[in-house]
N, C-alpha and C positions, 0 to 999 in steps of 0.2 A: 504494501500499499504506499508505502513512505518512498519509495523510488520512484513511483507512478506520479506521485505529487510533487515530486523535484522536477521530471521531466514534464509534467503537463503546466506547471509555472515557469516554466524555461529558468530552472534555478541550478540545474547543472550545466555549466559551459565548458565547452572544449576550446583550446588555444594555447596560448604561449601567456602564463600568468606570474607575475610576482606578489607573492604572499606577503602579509603582514609582517610574517617571521624573518622576511628577508630571503627565503627560499623560491625558487621557481618552480612551476609545476604545468602539465598540461591540460588538466580539467581544474575546474574551479566550483565551489560551491556558493551560489551567492543567496543565501537565506533570505535578505531581501525581498526578493521575490517570491517566495512563500508568505512572508511576515505581511505582506501588502494586501491579503487576502486572510481575515480574519478566521472566517471558515475552516479554512485548510492548515491555519495555524494550530487552530484547536484540537482538528483531527491528528497533526503529525505530532503534538506536544502531549497529548492525552496517553500516547503509547509510552513517553516518560514518566506520565505521573502516573500511572499503573505501576511503575518500577518502584516508584518513590512512596506508595502508600504506607508500607512498614518504617519508614525512616522517620526520626523526629526531627522535624524541622520547626523554627520560630521564625526566621527571615528568608526571602528570597532575594539575591543581591547579583545582579548583571551589570559587568562592568560596560561603560559608554564606547561604543556603538552598538555593537553586536548584540550583547546581552538585555540590552534593556525591554525590549518588545519580549523576549524571550522568558524574563524572570517574572513580567507582569503576567503574563498568560499562565506560567504555571503557578504562580503566586493567586491568581483569581480561581483556577481551576482546583487547587489544594485548601483554598480558604486562608491564603497566610501573606502577612505585610510582604511587600515586593518593593525594593529600593533599587538604586544604583550609583555605582561610583563610577567619578570622571576624572579626566586627566586635568591635574595641576599645571598650566601653561609655564608656570616659573621654573619649576623643577621636574618637569614632565613625568610625573608619580601619579597613581591613583591614589584618589582623596574621596571623602565623604564629604558631601555640602548639601545645601538646601533644606538643614534640619533634620537631615537623614543621620540615624544613630544605630549601633552594635552595642547592646549593653553586654557587660561581663556574663559569660557562661551561656550568652545565645546560640542555639544551634543553626547555623548559617548554610545554605545552599547557595552555591556559586552558578551562575547560568552563562550560558554563550549560545552563538549562534552555532559556528562551528569549532571545534578544540583540535588543533594540529599540533603547535609546539605547547600549547598551554600558556604562552606568554602573557595575555590578559588576564585568563583564570588566575594565573599565580600572584599577579599583581595585587588583583582582588583579595586573595586568599591573604595576602601580607597586612592588608587593610584590617580586616578581620581580626586575625591573630594579633594585632599590635593594640586593638580594642578591645580584646580577653574573649573575642568570639571564638567558638570552634566550628570547624569547617566540615561539614557531613559528608560533600561530596561535590563533584560537578555534574550539572545537566546539560545538555546541550542537543539540538537537531543532529550535526551530524559530527560523529566523532573518527576522526581521520588519525589521531595520537600513536594508533598501533601498542597502546598499553604502555607508553615511557611514562605516563605521570606516576605519583605516588598516591593520588587518590582516586577512590572509585567515580567512575564516569557512569552517568545513566543517559542512553542517547536513544533518539528513535533510528539511527540508523548507523552501523559502523560502515565507513567506508575505507579501503586501502588505495590510495590515490598517490602515486607516487610524486617525491617532490626532491629537486636538486640543489646542491649548492652552488651558487652563479658559475663558479668557475668549473663546476663538472654538469652543466645543465647543458644535455644534447641540441635543445632548440637554440640555446643563444651560439652553439658550434655552427647549426646549420644558419645562422644569420636571422632570423625570425626574432621581430621588434615584440616584446612582453609589452600586457597590459597590467597597469595595477589598479585594481578596485577596492581594495580593502578601504578601512576608515583610519588607519594610523596613519600618520605623516611621516615619520622615521621609520626606517627598517634595518 
């Protein structure tokens, strides 16, 4: 079902892409294409929520940009508070603003649209831990991490999409220009 929705919403792209991690890939998951349709987001994220039913969660936190709508929808389906972290422009680190808070001991679920290296999720985890919260896992639409993170990941779909360091990218070696679609400025 999830792969069908990815295809139907044109969220699974093919070409040469610069990922927010700095790596290159021949396929890209543009989850914003799914999230523009609330009914599709609800269906896809329901598969994640079903995995979370037995997990104690107080707060759902999505790092901006990719995790915000995912946090909202998972929080809505679970009946939990949903907040987001955002990048501080001065020191380029994730912070809580807008009166959002995490209390000591609160159990926090981190959300993302796609997890590859987990860079944004790990930055959000640092925020949670610095405030005394306990991270219970990472939830996402697409898990591309291949088990490389030390947190449980709850995903709608696991995808094994090859990614390459810039110097080892076969697409670059062929002279194909890349497209950068992610929201992070620096990679």
